[in-house]
N, C-alpha and C positions, 0 to 999 in steps of 0.2 A: 565557587560553587560547580561550577558544568565539571564534570568526568573527563578524564582524556580521551575516551573512547566507550563504547558499551558493547555487551553480546547479548543479543538476545535468545532467552531459554522460554519456551513452551512446557509449562509443568500440565503434568497429566496425573489421572492415578498411578500410571506407569512411572513418572519420573517426577520425584519428590523433594521434598528437602533436604531429604536425606542424600538423595542422589547428586543435587545439586551441590551441598556441602563435600562430597567425594570429589566434585568435579574442580571445586577452586584451586589446588594446586596446577592444574593444568589451565586454567584462565590465566592465572599468575604468570605461570610461564611464557604464557603466548602474548601477553603482554597487555592483557585488558585493563581498564580503568573501572568498571562497574560492570555488574551481573545486573540485565535488563529484563526482570519476570513480567510473564504474562500474569492476567491477576491472580490473586491469592487469597481472595477472600472466599468464604463458602458458599458454594454453586451447588448447581444440581448434580444430585450424585451420577458419577459416571462421566461427566463434563471432559472434553479434552480441549477445551479454549477458556474456560472459566467466566465468558463474559456473561453469562448467564446464574449472575448472583442471588443470591436466598437470602444471605444475612449479612451483613456488611458490619457485622459487631465482633468477628472472629476469624481467625486464619483457618484455612480449609483444613479439614482432619484427615482428609483421604491424602493428603499433602503429608502429613507428620502433624498438624493441628501448630498450636502455639508452640509447644516444646522444640519441633523440628522447627519452627521458625527461629526462635531464638538463637541456635544451635548453628543455623546457617549465616545468620547474623553474625555470631561470634566469629564463625570462621573465615567470614570475609573482612570484618574488620581487621583480625590478626594477621590477613595476608595485605592490608592497606587495597583491600577493592572497595569500591561504594557496591550498594545497593538503589537502582532504578525501577519503581514500581508501577506497571499501567493500571489504571484507575478507571473506575464505569461510572460516571454520575449520573448516566442518561437515562437508565432503564433498570429494571430487575426482573428473573424469570416468576412467572406468575403461576404454577402448579395449580392442580385442583388436588390439595392436599396440605399436610401439615411442614410442607416440606421448607418454604416461606412462611417464616413464623408472622410476619407482617400479614402476610396478603392472608394466612389463615384465619387470625384474628380478625379479619373483614370480613370475611366468610362468613365467619360465625356469628359477628355480630351486628354485622352492616353498618350502616351510618352510626353507630354508637362505637364504633372501634378507635381507639385514639390515633388508629395507623391511617384512617378513611382519607385523611388529607393528605397522606404521602404520595399517593399518585395521583396522575394528572387524567382525572374522569370528569365526564359531564354529564350531571344530574339534570340537567335542564332540557334535554331532547324527551320530545314526546314518544320516540319510539326508539330502539335500539337502532343505529346507526351500523349495521353491520360492516367490520373492519374483515371482509372477505368476496373473491372474487371469484370462487371455484364453482362446483356444482350447486344444485339444489339441495342434495343431500350433505353435503359438506355446511351451507347454510345453515341446515334444521339443526346438523348437530353443533355447529359452532354458536349459535342461537342457544340453547339449551346449555352450552359451557357458563356463555358470559351472562345468563339471566340469572344461574345460579348464584351469578357473584354476590347481587345485591337481594336476594331472595328473603332475608330475613324484613328487609323494609318494604318488600314486595313492588321493588321498583327494575325497572330494567337499566344499565347501565352502557355506557358509550366510554371506551378506555384508550390515550393515546400510546399507539404499538411505536416498539423499534422497528422502523422502515413494515414492512408486510409479517412482520414475526408476530404471530396471535399470541404464541406465549413470552413475551417479553413487553412489561407495562411501563411506560415512561413513568418516571420519578420528579418530584416538583422540588429539586435542589436550590431553588431561586428563593423558596421559605428557609427561612434562617433555620427552624426548627429540624427541618429536614436535612438542610446542609450537615447541619451537628450531630444527628442522628445517623445518617449515612458515611459521613468522612470520619467521625472522633476516634474511630479503632485507628485509621490509617494516620491519622495526624499526633497519635500517640506512639508510634512507630517513628514517624519524622521525629519528633521531639528529644526522643530515645537516643538518637543520630543512627536507628537501624536501617534507614529508609533515607537516600541520600539525594533523591532525585524524582520528580515525578512525572508521566506521561497519561496525560489526558485524552482518554477514550471518545470522537466524535463529537467534539462541543458543538457542533452545527445542531445538534439536534434539540439544545437547551433553550430554553424561553431566553433565557438572558447569561450568553456566553461572556459577554465582556464582564458583567457584576459578577458571573461565576469566578473567573480566572482572577480578579481584583479581589474578592473574599478570601481565594484559594492562595495566592501570593501572600496577602497578609497574614493568615495562620500559619503555613509551612514556609520557611525563609530556605528552600533547598531550589535546586535546578530546576526549571519547570518546562515540558514541551508539551505541545498538544497535536494531536492528530487533526490539524486543520489540514484540506486538500486545496492547496490556492490555483487558480489557472495560472497560465504563464506569464502573464504579467500582474499578476492580482498581488498585493501584497498582506501580510496581518493589517490588523483596524490597530493604530497608533496607540488607541487606549489600552491595548491589553500587555499587560506586564509579564511579559512570558518570557523566553528563553529564544521561544521559537518554534519551528516546527519539527514535524517528526520525519522528515526526510523527501517526502514525496517529489519537490519541487529540484530538491539536488539530484533525484533519480532522475528527473527527465533529463537535465540538463546533461550530465554525466554519460547517461547511456546513448543519448542523440548524439553525444559528439564523434563517437565511434559510427555513425550510419552514415554511408555517403550521398550525398544529396542526388547524386546524378543517377540513380538507379528509380526515381520515382517514376518517370515515365515508362519504363518497361513494367515494374510492378503494377501500377495502373493500368497497363493495356493487358496484361493477363488476365486481372482481376475481370474488367468488361467482358474479354473474351469467355472467362467462365460462366459470365454471368450475375458476380459478384458486385455490388451498388459501388460506386466511386464518390460520389456524392456523401462527404463526409457529414454537411450542415443538414441534408436531406434526410441521413439515416438517423441522425440525432433526435430530430424533430418528429421523424415519426416514432422512435420508442418511446420519447418523453411525453406524446401522447397517448402511447398505449398503456403506461402506467398509471398516467394521472385516471383514465375512463378502465382500468380496471383493477390493479392490486392497490391502487391509492385513493381507490374512488371514494372510500366511505370519510379518509380526510379530504378531500375536494368537497362533500358535500357538508361537509361539516363546518368549513369556512365561508362557504359560498352562503349558509344560513345566517352570516354574521355582516353578510354586506345588505347595507340599505337599499336595495333594487328588489321592483315590484316582482319582476321574472325570475322564478331561482332557479329556472334553467338554463336563461340567461346568466346569472349570477355564477352558475358552475362552469359553463361554460368559461367565462370572462377569468376566474381563479385559476383554472385548468391551466389557460392559454399565456398569463402572465408567467406560471409557476415554470411552464415548461420553455420560456424565453429568458430564464437567468444566463446571463454569459458564464455567472462563477455559481457556486454551491448557493449562496444566500448573500443576503443582504445584512449591515447591522446598523439598522436605524434608532437615531437619526444621525447616526456619524456615518458618514460616507455614504451619499445618494446615487453613487454614478449606476449599481448594479441594479437597484428598485427602476431608477429613470430609463436604463436601455428595456429591460423586460418590458415595462409601460407603454415604451415605445413602438415595441416591436408586438406588442397586443395589439394594437391600436390600429394597425395597421390592416387587420383583420376583419371578421364580424362583431358584431355584438358592442360596439363601441361603446354604447350608453354605460352597460354593468363595466366595463372596465374603468370609464372615469369615476363610475361609483365608487369602486373600488380604490381607486390611487387616491381620491379624496378625502376618505374614510383614512386609509393610511398615512399620507399626507396630516391631516388631522390630529392625529393622536398616535405617533410612531411608536408608543411603547402598550399600545391599548391592545386588546385582543386580537384582533382582527390583524395588526400588524406582527404580532408575535406567531400566532397562527400559520402564517404564510410563511414568515421567514423561516419557522420551525420544518416548513414539509416541502420548502423548496428545494433542501438540501437532498431531502428523500426521494422526491423526482429524478435531480439530476444522478444522484447515487445510482437509482435502481433503473433509470433510463438510458443515462448513458455507457456507466460504468459495466453495469449489468447486463446492457440490452445490446446496445449500438456495440459495445466494442466485441461485442460476441458475432455482429451482421456486418459491420465494416472490415472485412479480413486482407485488405490487400498487403498488408505488410505489418503482422501481429505483434513484432519486435515494439512497436510504437503503441500498440493497445495496452498501456498499463493506469494503474490509480496516479493521478495527477497529469497522466500524458494527454500528448496532443496528436490523435492519430493523423492530423490534417496538417501537421508541421513533419516535413520528411526531413529529421535529423538537427541537429544544432551545432550552428557555423564556429568555429576556433573564436573568431572576435566575440559571439555572441557567449559562449560557454565564459571567457576571459571575465567580460564585462560583469555577468551574474556572479563568479564567483570574487567577484572584487566586491561587488555591492554586498554580497553575505559578509565578506569580512568586515566591511565598514560599518553594517547596520546588525548584523545576528550572528555575530560570530561563535555562540554559543550555540546552537541552532541543531538539532541532528542534522545527519545525514544519514541516506540508506540504498541499497541497491537494491536487497531482497526484504521481505517482512513477510509476515506470516497471513498478511491481504495479498502478496502482489499475485498477478495473473499468471505469472511463469518467474521462474528463478533467474539473476542475473545472469547467471554462465547460458541459460537457455537464450536471452534476449543476446548475450554475444556471442552467438554462436550463428543467429538468425541475422544480426547485422550485417554478417559476410554475404547474405546474400542479395543485397541492396549494390553489392560490388559485382553479382555476376548475374543479374534479372533476367536475360535472356536464356542462359545455360538452365537457369531455375523454371521460367516458364517453358523449357523443351522438357523437363524432365517431370515436369506436372504434368503436360500435355500428354506424356507418356503413358503415364500413372492413371491420371483419370480415364482415358481412354480404355484400360486393361479394368481398373477396379473402382469406380467413383462412387461416392457417397452422394444421392439424390437430393440434394441441397446444395447448391454452390457455394455458399458461403462458409458452411462447416466443411465440405470437402476442401476447399484452400486451408483451414484452418488446419485441419486432420494432415493436409500434407507438411503444413510448415511446423507443424506442432510433431511432427514423427522424425522430422529432420531435426529439430532441435532439440529435443530430450533423446535419440540415439543415444546408446542403445535402450531402447524399453518393451517392457513387456507388455503383453496382451492384454493384461488384466489393469494396468495400470493407465494404459491407453483408452481403452473401455471405458472404464469411470470415469476419466478425463473428459470423453467425447460427449457421454450421456450428459454431464454437465451441463456442458456446452450447447448442445440441443435445446437442452432446456432453458438456458439462460438465454439462447438469443429468442425461443420465442416464435421462430418461424414453422415448423412442422409438428414442434409438441412443447408442451411446458410442465412446468412441476404439477400442476394441478387438471388439465386439458391434456391425456395421455394419447400420442398416435402409437399403440402397441407396435403396428408390422414396422413402422420408421424404426422406432425404438430399437427394436430385435435386430435390425440391418446396421443398427449403428453398432451395436454391442458385438455384431458378430464380424465389423469390417475388419479390425486389429488382427486380429488371430487368422482370418485369410489371408490377409496381407503377408504379415509375419510369417506366417507356413506358407506359403505359394511362391510363385517364379519372378515376383516383383520385390521378394527380400532383397535380394544380392544388389538391384539396381538402386533400390534405395541406399543400402548400406554403403556401396560404393558414393554414390554422392555425400551421405554423412561423412565419407571418410578423408572426401574433398573438401569440406568446410570445417573441419575437426582443427585444423592446426590453427588457419590462420581466427578461429575462434577461439581456443586460447589465448591467443594473444589479443586477441580483444579482450578476453577478461581477467588477464594480465592489468590491462591498461586501464580499464574504467577502474579494476580495486586500486590501482597505487592513486590513481587521480582522487578517487573519494576518501580515501585512508588521510593524504596528506592537503587537501585543500581546505579552504575553511568552513569550519562547523566541527561538529563533536560526530567522527563517523560510528555506525552502529554495526555489526559484523550478526547477521542471522546464522542461528545456531546450524551448525554445521558445514557453511559455506567458507571457511577458509579451505576445505579443498573445492576440487570441482563439484559444483551442485545441479543435477539437472532435473529440478522438481516442476511441476505444473503448479495448478491452482491449489489451494487448499480441498483437502486434506492430504493430496500430495506432498505438500511442503511440511507438512507436521510428521512423516515418517521418524522415528526413532533414528537417532544418531550415534555411528561408531566412532564413539572417543577414544578408544584401546589401540583401532588404527592411526588414529592423529595424535597420540601422544608417543607412539613409537614414530612418527616421520618427525616428532618436534625433536625429541630427543636424539635423533641422526644429524637435524640441523643444527641442532642448540652443539654437536659434537665438531663443525663443518663441514659437513656433506653443502652440496652444491648441485642439488637436486637437477635435472635435466625436465625440459616443458616435454612431459607426456601425461599418458591417461593417468597416472597415479592421483595427478593435482597438486605434488608436494610443492611443487613450485608456486603456485599462491599461495601455498603453507608459510613460504620463504619468504615472500612479500607482506601478505599480514601479520607476519611474527615482527619482522624487521621494522615495519611502517609504525605498530601498536607501539612495540617497546620504544621507539625515539620518541613518540606522543607523549609515553607516560613519563621516560627517563627525561627526556628534554624539550618539556613545553617550549622552553623560550625559542624553539626554532620554527615553533607555528606561529609564525606572527608576519603580519604584513601580507602583501598579493602584488606578485608583477609578473605578467606573462613574458616568456622568453623566447623569443622567434628563432627559429634555425634560418640558416641561410644556404642556398643550392636548389638544384632542379627537385629534390626529393624532400625541400623542408615542409611541405605540404602534408608529409604524410607522419611530423613528428608534431606532438603538443606537448610546452614544457612550460612550466613558470617557477618561479623563487620565492621563497616565503624570506625569512630571518636567516641565513646561514644553510638553507635548505634547498635544494632545486630537485623536483620532480620531473620524469622525462618517458613518456609513453608512445608507441608505435601507432599512428592511427590508418584503417585504410589496407591492411597487410597484404590483400591479395595484388591490390593497384601497386605498391610498392614492388614488391616481387614480379610484375611483369616490367614494371621498368627499371628492372636490371639491379635492385637494389638501393641503399643508398648514397654510390657514388662517394663524390667528394662534399655532401654536405654537410655543416659544420653545425654547432651549437655554442656559440661565444659565452664563456662562463664569466661569472664576476669574478673579480681578481680573488686571489689566493688559493690555496691546494685543497684539492675538490676530492673525496673519496667514496667510490660507490657502496654504502653498506651490503648490498644484495651479494657483492661479489666481493668485496675489501681490497680492491685492485683501487689504485690512483685512476681519476676519472679523464678520458680524452673528450679534445672537443669535436674530434670528426666522427660522426655519428655512428660509420661503419665499426668501429674500433668500441664506441661506447655501450654499442647494444651489439655486439657479439656475440653473445653468452646468454641472454633475456631480451625480451623486445620491450624491456623498460629499464630504467634506473633509477635509484635513490639515491642523490648525490647530500652529503656534508661536507661543509668546508672545516678544513682541518685546526685554524686559529680559532675556531667556536669549541 
């Protein structure tokens, strides 16, 4: 059921079904197993991401409608490729107009609309609980809009949003009627063989994620993965009949393998010197408290109203404290109480103990009830907005670790831990997706690979940052340190791209400015900073430092890509990242991809060209192509998992593992290897047989200096297989 691999494409009004159809031959030649599509159902006109669905009963007209969808499906089937579809069960876009026909019908007919029960609304509230934390003017505007929703019934309405986005209203897919209405068209595509896999967006926002995926699995007999962000030591609930996650857990493990833990002390010292907070737990707690008291205040108030406790304010504080204390995104009661128990225990250590106990007792008494459901739905919002979208922009000591599903307080992943987790994935979820870049990552895999080099030279980087900051600082320490890392990581980058990124980072961090409470002079200074640096005397110094880490960054990038593509799981390649990709957070990572260049380079590789490791990125394309073709053409090689240790003084710089007749070898910590004088006499004892490196078509040698003399990676296949 699972594809050999996937290739994620972001469909937009400027990249349609027809554009994807024209790309099928390239994906086939590259070695892709399935095209992995962003949401394809009717969305808000002009949407560039598709998560704002307005009509789940038809293919998006801006992409070419049903005819275009069918033509793409036919082309994929003829090429032997599958189609994995991203679906959005949690919410729909709610514009004030007829764009969303269900929402518009409710606007017109109020409670008499047959769609009134499709949306997660609270009609019991005595007054509107405003889901807004902006200015009084913003509140009045929003109150007018939401009040108009139910105007025919003369009621005010409170509805559950997607995070803090007021124009996305939650949908009640736990209701069988709503499930059928929202999934019927996609399930028709699955039944027809047009869709061979489903990726479920944000299951943590659902009332009953387990019940949802069980119903979906029953109705759709295809590959099924969920965008579940796992903590470093968390597993999917055992009762979920899914193939695995969308791969953020693997992302942390693979990228962490290329981070030198010895650099932690130097990075921490620099951050402390600059005034950047270095206690991640404290930053995370502060940020979660911030979002529960501001952008998610309405959700906290709504939940607190369900708590059987006489002091409403104490109940609100108790609810906020418990949700802020979750060690993972959410619990799944009644299955697995550890996360809930941990959050309650932490909350009980503070004030309002009686209210916390009342909350806990009610949830324990009815773990499927309204109160338990609402707390669990909302805790994931608190973690995502508090940690991912706030703390990760404040705790900037080493931002290569600040990734979705990441653990910034765990400085890298030791080889032993990586091997243990890879073996566990092979044993427990071999068809789970793995990823390095996605449409939601904070920075691309190649930016992280270059930033990982900084952990090998923390003192050298600290000296550079001191010089640069003294000459041209940003007047907010966390953003200042983030800016210098980002500039080096994405170099060369235009001032316009850097300014857009820093504007978003400043507002997400919520230190000096936010999306709703603006510090205009500060924002203007941040907007001017990239141009002043890139056009000023510092540019040469920054360029020289970027050149210093560029080569080792390429080595890391090739290493982590080979590991991801050959380790257990179903690897995804995000659009365009088969070449070097130095993108930052969205929308920077959704820029158009130049496929003409990629076709030309792939044709040359197919003709036998061995590209150098240089700025073109063709060496990465070679690695991606060879690994994907092997996965698709020889799936029997990608079974089992066994670490393959090297020997010799430089052996710590090699990571290698064996599968069923395949060995992958990558170089770790390349600057340290160079400083040590290279591989020396280090060897990689290979299993019996004749081995060939499919990257170079040469017989494999056990001496690492010989095996890795052309590329810092090797992909070996046994000849008798």
